[in-house]
mmJSON file of the N, C-alpha and C atoms, coordinates in Angstrom:
{"data_MODEL":{"atom_site":{
"group_PDB":["ATOM","ATOM","ATOM","ATOM","ATOM","ATOM","ATOM","ATOM","ATOM","ATOM","ATOM","ATOM","ATOM","ATOM","ATOM","ATOM","ATOM","ATOM","ATOM","ATOM","ATOM","ATOM","ATOM","ATOM","ATOM","ATOM","ATOM","ATOM","ATOM","ATOM","ATOM","ATOM","ATOM","ATOM","ATOM","ATOM","ATOM","ATOM","ATOM","ATOM","ATOM","ATOM","ATOM","ATOM","ATOM","ATOM","ATOM","ATOM","ATOM","ATOM","ATOM","ATOM","ATOM","ATOM","ATOM","ATOM","ATOM","ATOM","ATOM","ATOM","ATOM","ATOM","ATOM","ATOM","ATOM","ATOM","ATOM","ATOM","ATOM","ATOM","ATOM","ATOM","ATOM","ATOM","ATOM","ATOM","ATOM","ATOM","ATOM","ATOM","ATOM","ATOM","ATOM","ATOM","ATOM","ATOM","ATOM","ATOM","ATOM","ATOM","ATOM","ATOM","ATOM","ATOM","ATOM","ATOM","ATOM","ATOM","ATOM","ATOM","ATOM","ATOM","ATOM","ATOM","ATOM","ATOM","ATOM","ATOM","ATOM","ATOM","ATOM","ATOM","ATOM","ATOM","ATOM","ATOM","ATOM","ATOM","ATOM","ATOM","ATOM","ATOM","ATOM","ATOM","ATOM","ATOM","ATOM","ATOM","ATOM","ATOM","ATOM","ATOM","ATOM","ATOM","ATOM","ATOM","ATOM","ATOM","ATOM","ATOM","ATOM","ATOM","ATOM","ATOM","ATOM","ATOM","ATOM","ATOM","ATOM","ATOM","ATOM","ATOM","ATOM","ATOM","ATOM","ATOM","ATOM","ATOM","ATOM","ATOM","ATOM","ATOM","ATOM","ATOM","ATOM","ATOM","ATOM","ATOM","ATOM","ATOM","ATOM","ATOM","ATOM","ATOM","ATOM","ATOM","ATOM","ATOM","ATOM","ATOM","ATOM","ATOM","ATOM","ATOM","ATOM","ATOM","ATOM","ATOM","ATOM","ATOM","ATOM","ATOM","ATOM","ATOM","ATOM","ATOM","ATOM","ATOM","ATOM","ATOM","ATOM","ATOM","ATOM","ATOM","ATOM","ATOM","ATOM","ATOM","ATOM","ATOM","ATOM","ATOM","ATOM","ATOM","ATOM","ATOM","ATOM","ATOM","ATOM","ATOM","ATOM","ATOM","ATOM","ATOM","ATOM","ATOM","ATOM","ATOM","ATOM","ATOM","ATOM","ATOM","ATOM","ATOM","ATOM","ATOM","ATOM","ATOM","ATOM","ATOM","ATOM","ATOM","ATOM","ATOM","ATOM","ATOM"],
"id":[1,2,3,4,5,6,7,8,9,10,11,12,13,14,15,16,17,18,19,20,21,22,23,24,25,26,27,28,29,30,31,32,33,34,35,36,37,38,39,40,41,42,43,44,45,46,47,48,49,50,51,52,53,54,55,56,57,58,59,60,61,62,63,64,65,66,67,68,69,70,71,72,73,74,75,76,77,78,79,80,81,82,83,84,85,86,87,88,89,90,91,92,93,94,95,96,97,98,99,100,101,102,103,104,105,106,107,108,109,110,111,112,113,114,115,116,117,118,119,120,121,122,123,124,125,126,127,128,129,130,131,132,133,134,135,136,137,138,139,140,141,142,143,144,145,146,147,148,149,150,151,152,153,154,155,156,157,158,159,160,161,162,163,164,165,166,167,168,169,170,171,172,173,174,175,176,177,178,179,180,181,182,183,184,185,186,187,188,189,190,191,192,193,194,195,196,197,198,199,200,201,202,203,204,205,206,207,208,209,210,211,212,213,214,215,216,217,218,219,220,221,222,223,224,225,226,227,228,229,230,231,232,233,234,235,236,237,238,239,240,241,242,243,244,245,246],
"type_symbol":["N","C","C","N","C","C","N","C","C","N","C","C","N","C","C","N","C","C","N","C","C","N","C","C","N","C","C","N","C","C","N","C","C","N","C","C","N","C","C","N","C","C","N","C","C","N","C","C","N","C","C","N","C","C","N","C","C","N","C","C","N","C","C","N","C","C","N","C","C","N","C","C","N","C","C","N","C","C","N","C","C","N","C","C","N","C","C","N","C","C","N","C","C","N","C","C","N","C","C","N","C","C","N","C","C","N","C","C","N","C","C","N","C","C","N","C","C","N","C","C","N","C","C","N","C","C","N","C","C","N","C","C","N","C","C","N","C","C","N","C","C","N","C","C","N","C","C","N","C","C","N","C","C","N","C","C","N","C","C","N","C","C","N","C","C","N","C","C","N","C","C","N","C","C","N","C","C","N","C","C","N","C","C","N","C","C","N","C","C","N","C","C","N","C","C","N","C","C","N","C","C","N","C","C","N","C","C","N","C","C","N","C","C","N","C","C","N","C","C","N","C","C","N","C","C","N","C","C","N","C","C","N","C","C","N","C","C","N","C","C","N","C","C","N","C","C"],
"label_atom_id":["N","CA","C","N","CA","C","N","CA","C","N","CA","C","N","CA","C","N","CA","C","N","CA","C","N","CA","C","N","CA","C","N","CA","C","N","CA","C","N","CA","C","N","CA","C","N","CA","C","N","CA","C","N","CA","C","N","CA","C","N","CA","C","N","CA","C","N","CA","C","N","CA","C","N","CA","C","N","CA","C","N","CA","C","N","CA","C","N","CA","C","N","CA","C","N","CA","C","N","CA","C","N","CA","C","N","CA","C","N","CA","C","N","CA","C","N","CA","C","N","CA","C","N","CA","C","N","CA","C","N","CA","C","N","CA","C","N","CA","C","N","CA","C","N","CA","C","N","CA","C","N","CA","C","N","CA","C","N","CA","C","N","CA","C","N","CA","C","N","CA","C","N","CA","C","N","CA","C","N","CA","C","N","CA","C","N","CA","C","N","CA","C","N","CA","C","N","CA","C","N","CA","C","N","CA","C","N","CA","C","N","CA","C","N","CA","C","N","CA","C","N","CA","C","N","CA","C","N","CA","C","N","CA","C","N","CA","C","N","CA","C","N","CA","C","N","CA","C","N","CA","C","N","CA","C","N","CA","C","N","CA","C","N","CA","C","N","CA","C","N","CA","C","N","CA","C","N","CA","C","N","CA","C","N","CA","C"],
"label_alt_id":[null,null,null,null,null,null,null,null,null,null,null,null,null,null,null,null,null,null,null,null,null,null,null,null,null,null,null,null,null,null,null,null,null,null,null,null,null,null,null,null,null,null,null,null,null,null,null,null,null,null,null,null,null,null,null,null,null,null,null,null,null,null,null,null,null,null,null,null,null,null,null,null,null,null,null,null,null,null,null,null,null,null,null,null,null,null,null,null,null,null,null,null,null,null,null,null,null,null,null,null,null,null,null,null,null,null,null,null,null,null,null,null,null,null,null,null,null,null,null,null,null,null,null,null,null,null,null,null,null,null,null,null,null,null,null,null,null,null,null,null,null,null,null,null,null,null,null,null,null,null,null,null,null,null,null,null,null,null,null,null,null,null,null,null,null,null,null,null,null,null,null,null,null,null,null,null,null,null,null,null,null,null,null,null,null,null,null,null,null,null,null,null,null,null,null,null,null,null,null,null,null,null,null,null,null,null,null,null,null,null,null,null,null,null,null,null,null,null,null,null,null,null,null,null,null,null,null,null,null,null,null,null,null,null,null,null,null,null,null,null,null,null,null,null,null,null],
"label_comp_id":["MET","MET","MET","SER","SER","SER","TYR","TYR","TYR","ARG","ARG","ARG","GLN","GLN","GLN","TYR","TYR","TYR","GLU","GLU","GLU","ASN","ASN","ASN","PHE","PHE","PHE","TYR","TYR","TYR","LYS","LYS","LYS","ASN","ASN","ASN","LYS","LYS","LYS","ARG","ARG","ARG","ILE","ILE","ILE","LEU","LEU","LEU","ILE","ILE","ILE","THR","THR","THR","GLY","GLY","GLY","HIS","HIS","HIS","THR","THR","THR","GLY","GLY","GLY","PHE","PHE","PHE","ILE","ILE","ILE","GLY","GLY","GLY","SER","SER","SER","TRP","TRP","TRP","LEU","LEU","LEU","THR","THR","THR","LYS","LYS","LYS","TRP","TRP","TRP","LEU","LEU","LEU","THR","THR","THR","MET","MET","MET","LEU","LEU","LEU","ASP","ASP","ASP","ALA","ALA","ALA","GLU","GLU","GLU","VAL","VAL","VAL","CYS","CYS","CYS","GLY","GLY","GLY","TYR","TYR","TYR","ALA","ALA","ALA","LEU","LEU","LEU","GLY","GLY","GLY","PRO","PRO","PRO","PRO","PRO","PRO","THR","THR","THR","GLN","GLN","GLN","PRO","PRO","PRO","ASN","ASN","ASN","LEU","LEU","LEU","TYR","TYR","TYR","GLU","GLU","GLU","VAL","VAL","VAL","LEU","LEU","LEU","SER","SER","SER","LEU","LEU","LEU","THR","THR","THR","ARG","ARG","ARG","LYS","LYS","LYS","VAL","VAL","VAL","SER","SER","SER","LYS","LYS","LYS","ASP","ASP","ASP","ILE","ILE","ILE","ARG","ARG","ARG","GLY","GLY","GLY","ASP","ASP","ASP","ILE","ILE","ILE","ARG","ARG","ARG","ASN","ASN","ASN","THR","THR","THR","LYS","LYS","LYS","LEU","LEU","LEU","LEU","LEU","LEU","ARG","ARG","ARG","LYS","LYS","LYS","THR","THR","THR","ILE","ILE","ILE","ILE","ILE","ILE","ASP","ASP","ASP"],
"label_asym_id":["A","A","A","A","A","A","A","A","A","A","A","A","A","A","A","A","A","A","A","A","A","A","A","A","A","A","A","A","A","A","A","A","A","A","A","A","A","A","A","A","A","A","A","A","A","A","A","A","A","A","A","A","A","A","A","A","A","A","A","A","A","A","A","A","A","A","A","A","A","A","A","A","A","A","A","A","A","A","A","A","A","A","A","A","A","A","A","A","A","A","A","A","A","A","A","A","A","A","A","A","A","A","A","A","A","A","A","A","A","A","A","A","A","A","A","A","A","A","A","A","A","A","A","A","A","A","A","A","A","A","A","A","A","A","A","A","A","A","A","A","A","A","A","A","A","A","A","A","A","A","A","A","A","A","A","A","A","A","A","A","A","A","A","A","A","A","A","A","A","A","A","A","A","A","A","A","A","A","A","A","A","A","A","A","A","A","A","A","A","A","A","A","A","A","A","A","A","A","A","A","A","A","A","A","A","A","A","A","A","A","A","A","A","A","A","A","A","A","A","A","A","A","A","A","A","A","A","A","A","A","A","A","A","A","A","A","A","A","A","A","A","A","A","A","A","A"],
"label_entity_id":["1","1","1","1","1","1","1","1","1","1","1","1","1","1","1","1","1","1","1","1","1","1","1","1","1","1","1","1","1","1","1","1","1","1","1","1","1","1","1","1","1","1","1","1","1","1","1","1","1","1","1","1","1","1","1","1","1","1","1","1","1","1","1","1","1","1","1","1","1","1","1","1","1","1","1","1","1","1","1","1","1","1","1","1","1","1","1","1","1","1","1","1","1","1","1","1","1","1","1","1","1","1","1","1","1","1","1","1","1","1","1","1","1","1","1","1","1","1","1","1","1","1","1","1","1","1","1","1","1","1","1","1","1","1","1","1","1","1","1","1","1","1","1","1","1","1","1","1","1","1","1","1","1","1","1","1","1","1","1","1","1","1","1","1","1","1","1","1","1","1","1","1","1","1","1","1","1","1","1","1","1","1","1","1","1","1","1","1","1","1","1","1","1","1","1","1","1","1","1","1","1","1","1","1","1","1","1","1","1","1","1","1","1","1","1","1","1","1","1","1","1","1","1","1","1","1","1","1","1","1","1","1","1","1","1","1","1","1","1","1","1","1","1","1","1","1"],
"label_seq_id":[1,1,1,2,2,2,3,3,3,4,4,4,5,5,5,6,6,6,7,7,7,8,8,8,9,9,9,10,10,10,11,11,11,12,12,12,13,13,13,14,14,14,15,15,15,16,16,16,17,17,17,18,18,18,19,19,19,20,20,20,21,21,21,22,22,22,23,23,23,24,24,24,25,25,25,26,26,26,27,27,27,28,28,28,29,29,29,30,30,30,31,31,31,32,32,32,33,33,33,34,34,34,35,35,35,36,36,36,37,37,37,38,38,38,39,39,39,40,40,40,41,41,41,42,42,42,43,43,43,44,44,44,45,45,45,46,46,46,47,47,47,48,48,48,49,49,49,50,50,50,51,51,51,52,52,52,53,53,53,54,54,54,55,55,55,56,56,56,57,57,57,58,58,58,59,59,59,60,60,60,61,61,61,62,62,62,63,63,63,64,64,64,65,65,65,66,66,66,67,67,67,68,68,68,69,69,69,70,70,70,71,71,71,72,72,72,73,73,73,74,74,74,75,75,75,76,76,76,77,77,77,78,78,78,79,79,79,80,80,80,81,81,81,82,82,82],
"pdbx_PDB_ins_code":[null,null,null,null,null,null,null,null,null,null,null,null,null,null,null,null,null,null,null,null,null,null,null,null,null,null,null,null,null,null,null,null,null,null,null,null,null,null,null,null,null,null,null,null,null,null,null,null,null,null,null,null,null,null,null,null,null,null,null,null,null,null,null,null,null,null,null,null,null,null,null,null,null,null,null,null,null,null,null,null,null,null,null,null,null,null,null,null,null,null,null,null,null,null,null,null,null,null,null,null,null,null,null,null,null,null,null,null,null,null,null,null,null,null,null,null,null,null,null,null,null,null,null,null,null,null,null,null,null,null,null,null,null,null,null,null,null,null,null,null,null,null,null,null,null,null,null,null,null,null,null,null,null,null,null,null,null,null,null,null,null,null,null,null,null,null,null,null,null,null,null,null,null,null,null,null,null,null,null,null,null,null,null,null,null,null,null,null,null,null,null,null,null,null,null,null,null,null,null,null,null,null,null,null,null,null,null,null,null,null,null,null,null,null,null,null,null,null,null,null,null,null,null,null,null,null,null,null,null,null,null,null,null,null,null,null,null,null,null,null,null,null,null,null,null,null],
"Cartn_x":[97.173,96.158,95.179,93.987,92.78,92.773,91.937,91.428,90.877,90.061,88.421,89.2,90.22,90.549,90.566,90.657,90.608,88.88,88.142,87.254,86.072,86.029,85.165,86.232,87.718,88.583,87.887,87.7,87.718,85.797,85.052,83.531,83.388,82.806,82.326,83.21,84.464,85.553,85.754,85.822,86.419,87.502,87.811,89.303,89.523,90.805,91.308,92.587,92.688,93.886,93.97,95.434,96.068,96.489,96.803,97.254,95.813,94.913,93.64,93.3,94.4,94.106,95.067,96.26,97.54,97.197,98.04,98.572,98.601,99.035,99.291,98.09,97.861,96.46,95.031,94.989,93.79,93.744,94.778,94.542,94.131,94.518,94.324,92.612,92.422,91.006,89.779,90.411,89.685,89.667,90.558,90.654,89.889,90.116,89.326,87.349,87.608,86.047,85.384,86.282,85.82,85.299,86.284,85.857,84.988,84.116,83.55,83.828,84.849,85.041,84.648,84.149,83.754,85.117,85.572,86.86,86.54,87.526,87.575,89.088,89.278,90.339,90.275,92.137,92.094,93.594,93.108,94.833,94.511,95.535,95.594,94.778,94.33,93.803,94.206,94.451,94.767,95.861,96.716,98.406,98.649,97.901,97.791,96.454,96.713,95.819,95.97,95.223,94.262,95.212,94.259,94.711,93.449,94.296,93.573,92.856,92.61,91.583,90.26,90.179,89.084,89.06,89.793,89.576,88.73,89.442,87.943,86.932,86.9,85.351,85.737,86.605,86.731,85.85,85.513,84.878,83.567,82.846,81.273,81.422,82.849,83.305,83.542,84.06,84.833,83.389,83.485,82.511,82.403,83.771,84.306,85.278,85.398,86.621,86.945,88.305,88.199,89.822,89.529,91.127,91.819,92.838,93.756,95.148,95.707,97.453,97.579,98.612,98.426,99.523,99.973,100.534,99.293,98.435,97.5,96.828,97.556,97.062,95.875,95.038,93.951,92.94,92.76,91.873,92.113,93.285,93.762,93.071,93.176,92.867,91.339,90.556,88.845,88.881,89.411,89.52,89.261,90.156,90.544,88.926,89.303,87.968,86.617,86.217,85.229,84.744],
"Cartn_y":[226.794,225.087,225.548,224.868,225.223,224.214,224.996,223.525,223.004,223.617,222.884,221.388,220.84,220.25,219.108,219.364,218.04,217.848,218.927,218.896,217.321,216.412,215.484,214.536,214.337,213.353,213.695,214.577,215.13,214.674,215.178,215.279,214.34,214.137,213.08,212.041,212.743,211.573,211.85,210.619,210.995,211.21,212.321,212.764,213.33,212.585,212.525,213.639,214.84,215.615,216.116,215.461,215.784,216.912,217.822,219.227,220.329,219.942,221.063,222.228,222.731,223.861,224.489,224.078,224.717,225.622,226.248,226.645,226.406,225.469,224.669,223.663,223.128,222.241,222.855,223.987,225.145,225.109,225.853,225.612,224.181,223.843,222.111,221.836,222.207,221.712,222.56,223.863,225.049,224.749,224.215,223.356,222.312,221.593,220.443,220.274,221.8,221.834,222.578,223.05,223.928,222.832,221.681,220.428,219.533,220.099,218.883,217.557,217.69,216.468,216.794,215.498,215.318,215.273,216.034,216.264,215.896,215.428,215.478,215.868,216.641,216.974,216.713,216.431,215.807,216.92,217.445,218.189,218.815,219.519,220.332,221.645,222.131,223.711,224.908,225.504,226.23,227.487,227.005,227.678,229.039,229.791,231.234,231.641,233.184,233.492,235.396,236.031,234.926,234.181,233.249,231.722,231.451,231.215,230.969,229.64,229.538,227.982,228.854,229.71,230.503,231.919,232.005,233.252,232.601,231.829,230.859,230.061,230.366,229.774,227.928,227.461,225.894,224.891,225.783,224.838,224.115,225.283,224.744,224.471,224.13,223.367,221.968,221.463,220.565,219.356,217.826,217.292,216.935,216.827,216.512,217.207,217.891,218.318,218.439,217.207,216.229,216.782,216.963,218.0,216.461,216.459,215.725,215.714,214.855,214.817,213.771,214.108,212.652,211.619,212.0,210.694,209.498,210.372,209.135,208.181,207.759,206.013,205.812,205.886,205.433,205.691,207.302,208.319,208.75,208.718,208.226,207.503,206.167,204.457,204.632,205.426,205.297,206.366,207.5,208.447,207.822,207.056,206.514,205.508,204.693,203.432,203.965,205.044,206.104,206.773],
"Cartn_z":[323.535,324.3,325.014,324.581,325.82,326.64,327.91,328.801,328.354,327.303,326.841,326.057,325.281,324.79,325.879,326.945,328.006,329.022,328.24,328.678,329.148,327.549,327.329,328.493,328.703,329.364,331.267,331.401,332.943,333.685,332.316,332.902,333.685,335.022,335.435,336.357,335.959,336.466,338.078,338.743,340.229,340.469,341.187,341.334,342.685,343.279,344.993,344.643,344.846,345.138,346.566,346.701,347.899,348.234,349.3,348.822,348.387,348.321,347.645,348.477,349.573,349.934,349.78,349.501,349.222,347.607,347.192,346.325,344.322,344.608,343.453,343.318,344.727,344.594,344.051,345.144,344.773,343.465,342.521,341.228,340.29,340.725,340.208,339.858,341.397,341.834,341.148,340.478,340.159,338.801,338.32,336.402,336.484,337.611,336.865,337.635,338.221,338.715,337.503,336.655,335.305,334.32,334.672,332.961,334.172,334.942,335.502,335.985,336.812,337.151,339.082,339.332,340.831,341.615,342.17,342.896,344.47,344.81,346.636,347.103,347.951,348.612,349.815,349.995,351.333,351.739,352.615,352.948,354.505,354.9,356.122,355.746,356.609,356.009,355.63,355.003,353.988,354.866,354.402,355.208,355.224,354.597,354.725,354.903,355.167,355.559,354.755,353.761,353.097,352.49,351.747,350.808,349.401,348.342,347.633,347.231,348.018,348.028,348.731,349.238,350.149,348.713,348.442,347.364,345.9,345.674,344.765,344.931,346.223,346.768,346.541,346.959,346.235,346.912,348.544,349.242,348.484,348.343,347.304,346.113,345.024,344.321,344.271,345.726,345.575,345.994,345.938,346.234,347.84,348.573,349.835,349.959,351.274,351.649,353.021,352.362,354.122,354.237,356.029,356.288,357.307,356.273,357.373,356.923,357.619,357.26,356.317,355.944,354.766,355.444,356.613,357.024,358.105,357.894,358.43,357.858,357.723,356.612,356.953,358.033,358.159,357.585,357.991,357.192,355.578,355.396,353.864,353.228,353.598,353.685,353.134,354.125,353.941,353.221,352.731,351.845,350.552,349.765,348.943,348.937,349.936,349.71,349.086,349.931,349.717,348.809],
"occupancy":[1.0,1.0,1.0,1.0,1.0,1.0,1.0,1.0,1.0,1.0,1.0,1.0,1.0,1.0,1.0,1.0,1.0,1.0,1.0,1.0,1.0,1.0,1.0,1.0,1.0,1.0,1.0,1.0,1.0,1.0,1.0,1.0,1.0,1.0,1.0,1.0,1.0,1.0,1.0,1.0,1.0,1.0,1.0,1.0,1.0,1.0,1.0,1.0,1.0,1.0,1.0,1.0,1.0,1.0,1.0,1.0,1.0,1.0,1.0,1.0,1.0,1.0,1.0,1.0,1.0,1.0,1.0,1.0,1.0,1.0,1.0,1.0,1.0,1.0,1.0,1.0,1.0,1.0,1.0,1.0,1.0,1.0,1.0,1.0,1.0,1.0,1.0,1.0,1.0,1.0,1.0,1.0,1.0,1.0,1.0,1.0,1.0,1.0,1.0,1.0,1.0,1.0,1.0,1.0,1.0,1.0,1.0,1.0,1.0,1.0,1.0,1.0,1.0,1.0,1.0,1.0,1.0,1.0,1.0,1.0,1.0,1.0,1.0,1.0,1.0,1.0,1.0,1.0,1.0,1.0,1.0,1.0,1.0,1.0,1.0,1.0,1.0,1.0,1.0,1.0,1.0,1.0,1.0,1.0,1.0,1.0,1.0,1.0,1.0,1.0,1.0,1.0,1.0,1.0,1.0,1.0,1.0,1.0,1.0,1.0,1.0,1.0,1.0,1.0,1.0,1.0,1.0,1.0,1.0,1.0,1.0,1.0,1.0,1.0,1.0,1.0,1.0,1.0,1.0,1.0,1.0,1.0,1.0,1.0,1.0,1.0,1.0,1.0,1.0,1.0,1.0,1.0,1.0,1.0,1.0,1.0,1.0,1.0,1.0,1.0,1.0,1.0,1.0,1.0,1.0,1.0,1.0,1.0,1.0,1.0,1.0,1.0,1.0,1.0,1.0,1.0,1.0,1.0,1.0,1.0,1.0,1.0,1.0,1.0,1.0,1.0,1.0,1.0,1.0,1.0,1.0,1.0,1.0,1.0,1.0,1.0,1.0,1.0,1.0,1.0,1.0,1.0,1.0,1.0,1.0,1.0],
"B_iso_or_equiv":[0.0,0.0,0.0,0.0,0.0,0.0,0.0,0.0,0.0,0.0,0.0,0.0,0.0,0.0,0.0,0.0,0.0,0.0,0.0,0.0,0.0,0.0,0.0,0.0,0.0,0.0,0.0,0.0,0.0,0.0,0.0,0.0,0.0,0.0,0.0,0.0,0.0,0.0,0.0,0.0,0.0,0.0,0.0,0.0,0.0,0.0,0.0,0.0,0.0,0.0,0.0,0.0,0.0,0.0,0.0,0.0,0.0,0.0,0.0,0.0,0.0,0.0,0.0,0.0,0.0,0.0,0.0,0.0,0.0,0.0,0.0,0.0,0.0,0.0,0.0,0.0,0.0,0.0,0.0,0.0,0.0,0.0,0.0,0.0,0.0,0.0,0.0,0.0,0.0,0.0,0.0,0.0,0.0,0.0,0.0,0.0,0.0,0.0,0.0,0.0,0.0,0.0,0.0,0.0,0.0,0.0,0.0,0.0,0.0,0.0,0.0,0.0,0.0,0.0,0.0,0.0,0.0,0.0,0.0,0.0,0.0,0.0,0.0,0.0,0.0,0.0,0.0,0.0,0.0,0.0,0.0,0.0,0.0,0.0,0.0,0.0,0.0,0.0,0.0,0.0,0.0,0.0,0.0,0.0,0.0,0.0,0.0,0.0,0.0,0.0,0.0,0.0,0.0,0.0,0.0,0.0,0.0,0.0,0.0,0.0,0.0,0.0,0.0,0.0,0.0,0.0,0.0,0.0,0.0,0.0,0.0,0.0,0.0,0.0,0.0,0.0,0.0,0.0,0.0,0.0,0.0,0.0,0.0,0.0,0.0,0.0,0.0,0.0,0.0,0.0,0.0,0.0,0.0,0.0,0.0,0.0,0.0,0.0,0.0,0.0,0.0,0.0,0.0,0.0,0.0,0.0,0.0,0.0,0.0,0.0,0.0,0.0,0.0,0.0,0.0,0.0,0.0,0.0,0.0,0.0,0.0,0.0,0.0,0.0,0.0,0.0,0.0,0.0,0.0,0.0,0.0,0.0,0.0,0.0,0.0,0.0,0.0,0.0,0.0,0.0,0.0,0.0,0.0,0.0,0.0,0.0],
"pdbx_formal_charge":[null,null,null,null,null,null,null,null,null,null,null,null,null,null,null,null,null,null,null,null,null,null,null,null,null,null,null,null,null,null,null,null,null,null,null,null,null,null,null,null,null,null,null,null,null,null,null,null,null,null,null,null,null,null,null,null,null,null,null,null,null,null,null,null,null,null,null,null,null,null,null,null,null,null,null,null,null,null,null,null,null,null,null,null,null,null,null,null,null,null,null,null,null,null,null,null,null,null,null,null,null,null,null,null,null,null,null,null,null,null,null,null,null,null,null,null,null,null,null,null,null,null,null,null,null,null,null,null,null,null,null,null,null,null,null,null,null,null,null,null,null,null,null,null,null,null,null,null,null,null,null,null,null,null,null,null,null,null,null,null,null,null,null,null,null,null,null,null,null,null,null,null,null,null,null,null,null,null,null,null,null,null,null,null,null,null,null,null,null,null,null,null,null,null,null,null,null,null,null,null,null,null,null,null,null,null,null,null,null,null,null,null,null,null,null,null,null,null,null,null,null,null,null,null,null,null,null,null,null,null,null,null,null,null,null,null,null,null,null,null,null,null,null,null,null,null],
"auth_seq_id":[1,1,1,2,2,2,3,3,3,4,4,4,5,5,5,6,6,6,7,7,7,8,8,8,9,9,9,10,10,10,11,11,11,12,12,12,13,13,13,14,14,14,15,15,15,16,16,16,17,17,17,18,18,18,19,19,19,20,20,20,21,21,21,22,22,22,23,23,23,24,24,24,25,25,25,26,26,26,27,27,27,28,28,28,29,29,29,30,30,30,31,31,31,32,32,32,33,33,33,34,34,34,35,35,35,36,36,36,37,37,37,38,38,38,39,39,39,40,40,40,41,41,41,42,42,42,43,43,43,44,44,44,45,45,45,46,46,46,47,47,47,48,48,48,49,49,49,50,50,50,51,51,51,52,52,52,53,53,53,54,54,54,55,55,55,56,56,56,57,57,57,58,58,58,59,59,59,60,60,60,61,61,61,62,62,62,63,63,63,64,64,64,65,65,65,66,66,66,67,67,67,68,68,68,69,69,69,70,70,70,71,71,71,72,72,72,73,73,73,74,74,74,75,75,75,76,76,76,77,77,77,78,78,78,79,79,79,80,80,80,81,81,81,82,82,82],
"auth_comp_id":["MET","MET","MET","SER","SER","SER","TYR","TYR","TYR","ARG","ARG","ARG","GLN","GLN","GLN","TYR","TYR","TYR","GLU","GLU","GLU","ASN","ASN","ASN","PHE","PHE","PHE","TYR","TYR","TYR","LYS","LYS","LYS","ASN","ASN","ASN","LYS","LYS","LYS","ARG","ARG","ARG","ILE","ILE","ILE","LEU","LEU","LEU","ILE","ILE","ILE","THR","THR","THR","GLY","GLY","GLY","HIS","HIS","HIS","THR","THR","THR","GLY","GLY","GLY","PHE","PHE","PHE","ILE","ILE","ILE","GLY","GLY","GLY","SER","SER","SER","TRP","TRP","TRP","LEU","LEU","LEU","THR","THR","THR","LYS","LYS","LYS","TRP","TRP","TRP","LEU","LEU","LEU","THR","THR","THR","MET","MET","MET","LEU","LEU","LEU","ASP","ASP","ASP","ALA","ALA","ALA","GLU","GLU","GLU","VAL","VAL","VAL","CYS","CYS","CYS","GLY","GLY","GLY","TYR","TYR","TYR","ALA","ALA","ALA","LEU","LEU","LEU","GLY","GLY","GLY","PRO","PRO","PRO","PRO","PRO","PRO","THR","THR","THR","GLN","GLN","GLN","PRO","PRO","PRO","ASN","ASN","ASN","LEU","LEU","LEU","TYR","TYR","TYR","GLU","GLU","GLU","VAL","VAL","VAL","LEU","LEU","LEU","SER","SER","SER","LEU","LEU","LEU","THR","THR","THR","ARG","ARG","ARG","LYS","LYS","LYS","VAL","VAL","VAL","SER","SER","SER","LYS","LYS","LYS","ASP","ASP","ASP","ILE","ILE","ILE","ARG","ARG","ARG","GLY","GLY","GLY","ASP","ASP","ASP","ILE","ILE","ILE","ARG","ARG","ARG","ASN","ASN","ASN","THR","THR","THR","LYS","LYS","LYS","LEU","LEU","LEU","LEU","LEU","LEU","ARG","ARG","ARG","LYS","LYS","LYS","THR","THR","THR","ILE","ILE","ILE","ILE","ILE","ILE","ASP","ASP","ASP"],
"auth_asym_id":["A","A","A","A","A","A","A","A","A","A","A","A","A","A","A","A","A","A","A","A","A","A","A","A","A","A","A","A","A","A","A","A","A","A","A","A","A","A","A","A","A","A","A","A","A","A","A","A","A","A","A","A","A","A","A","A","A","A","A","A","A","A","A","A","A","A","A","A","A","A","A","A","A","A","A","A","A","A","A","A","A","A","A","A","A","A","A","A","A","A","A","A","A","A","A","A","A","A","A","A","A","A","A","A","A","A","A","A","A","A","A","A","A","A","A","A","A","A","A","A","A","A","A","A","A","A","A","A","A","A","A","A","A","A","A","A","A","A","A","A","A","A","A","A","A","A","A","A","A","A","A","A","A","A","A","A","A","A","A","A","A","A","A","A","A","A","A","A","A","A","A","A","A","A","A","A","A","A","A","A","A","A","A","A","A","A","A","A","A","A","A","A","A","A","A","A","A","A","A","A","A","A","A","A","A","A","A","A","A","A","A","A","A","A","A","A","A","A","A","A","A","A","A","A","A","A","A","A","A","A","A","A","A","A","A","A","A","A","A","A","A","A","A","A","A","A"],
"auth_atom_id":["N","CA","C","N","CA","C","N","CA","C","N","CA","C","N","CA","C","N","CA","C","N","CA","C","N","CA","C","N","CA","C","N","CA","C","N","CA","C","N","CA","C","N","CA","C","N","CA","C","N","CA","C","N","CA","C","N","CA","C","N","CA","C","N","CA","C","N","CA","C","N","CA","C","N","CA","C","N","CA","C","N","CA","C","N","CA","C","N","CA","C","N","CA","C","N","CA","C","N","CA","C","N","CA","C","N","CA","C","N","CA","C","N","CA","C","N","CA","C","N","CA","C","N","CA","C","N","CA","C","N","CA","C","N","CA","C","N","CA","C","N","CA","C","N","CA","C","N","CA","C","N","CA","C","N","CA","C","N","CA","C","N","CA","C","N","CA","C","N","CA","C","N","CA","C","N","CA","C","N","CA","C","N","CA","C","N","CA","C","N","CA","C","N","CA","C","N","CA","C","N","CA","C","N","CA","C","N","CA","C","N","CA","C","N","CA","C","N","CA","C","N","CA","C","N","CA","C","N","CA","C","N","CA","C","N","CA","C","N","CA","C","N","CA","C","N","CA","C","N","CA","C","N","CA","C","N","CA","C","N","CA","C","N","CA","C","N","CA","C","N","CA","C","N","CA","C","N","CA","C","N","CA","C","N","CA","C"],
"pdbx_PDB_model_num":[1,1,1,1,1,1,1,1,1,1,1,1,1,1,1,1,1,1,1,1,1,1,1,1,1,1,1,1,1,1,1,1,1,1,1,1,1,1,1,1,1,1,1,1,1,1,1,1,1,1,1,1,1,1,1,1,1,1,1,1,1,1,1,1,1,1,1,1,1,1,1,1,1,1,1,1,1,1,1,1,1,1,1,1,1,1,1,1,1,1,1,1,1,1,1,1,1,1,1,1,1,1,1,1,1,1,1,1,1,1,1,1,1,1,1,1,1,1,1,1,1,1,1,1,1,1,1,1,1,1,1,1,1,1,1,1,1,1,1,1,1,1,1,1,1,1,1,1,1,1,1,1,1,1,1,1,1,1,1,1,1,1,1,1,1,1,1,1,1,1,1,1,1,1,1,1,1,1,1,1,1,1,1,1,1,1,1,1,1,1,1,1,1,1,1,1,1,1,1,1,1,1,1,1,1,1,1,1,1,1,1,1,1,1,1,1,1,1,1,1,1,1,1,1,1,1,1,1,1,1,1,1,1,1,1,1,1,1,1,1,1,1,1,1,1,1]
}}}
């Protein structure tokens, strides 16, 4: 199965990924940016050093990189609204 079959669906869609600096979130961010989605990431800093988020240079690929705890409802709500 090729990821290209999803290309038209995700192209220019605005997507919020919570946990984008973790292992699974980094792969999801990479995949969605390859499909030309506009990705906003919301997470704590990368959990390890080295980490996949930095190895894949995802900071340059996400439209917004917000560092915050998912339990911070005020920041999370503002992020969703923005």
